[in-house]
C-alpha positions, -999 to 999 in steps of 0.1 A, spaced: 377 120 803 405 100 789 410 63 793 437 70 817 413 85 840 388 57 838 393 28 863 392 -9 853 360 -12 873 344 16 852 353 -1 820 340 -35 830 307 -19 844 304 -2 808 309 -35 791 283 -50 814 260 -24 804 267 -30 767 260 -68 772 226 -60 787 216 -35 760 229 -56 731 211 -87 744 179 -67 748 181 -54 713 186 -89 698 157 -102 720 134 -72 713 127 -66 749 134 -36 772 170 -37 789 152 -38 822 139 -73 814 173 -85 805 189 -69 836 162 -86 858 169 -120 842 207 -117 845 204 -104 881 181 -133 892 206 -157 875 236 -140 891 251 -138 855 267 -104 861 288 -114 889 290 -151 881 296 -150 843 302 -116 828 328 -103 854 348 -135 856 349 -138 818 353 -101 810 389 -105 795 376 -130 769 341 -116 763 352 -80 756 372 -93 726 340 -105 708 317 -84 686 285 -72 703 265 -97 681 285 -125 694 284 -112 730 245 -109 728 242 -145 714 265 -157 741 244 -139 768 211 -154 755 226 -188 753 239 -186 789 207 -171 803 187 -200 786 210 -227 800 211 -212 835 172 -207 836 168 -244 827 190 -254 858 169 -234 882 
């Protein structure tokens, strides 16, 4: 499948998956745990999607650190 055949939605969903997996790797936890936290906080729809254009230009390491900081901030607000 070439990039021309991949929709923007598919590209963004792949990026979301990368965010979850990279964050889980840094935290040393299963990706399901990170997904559950992000879902509970509405981070995917409320943070990753709206900020995709900026976030996808960053390295995986920077994105993972950003995700961790965001999760921690948002969990403190709950």
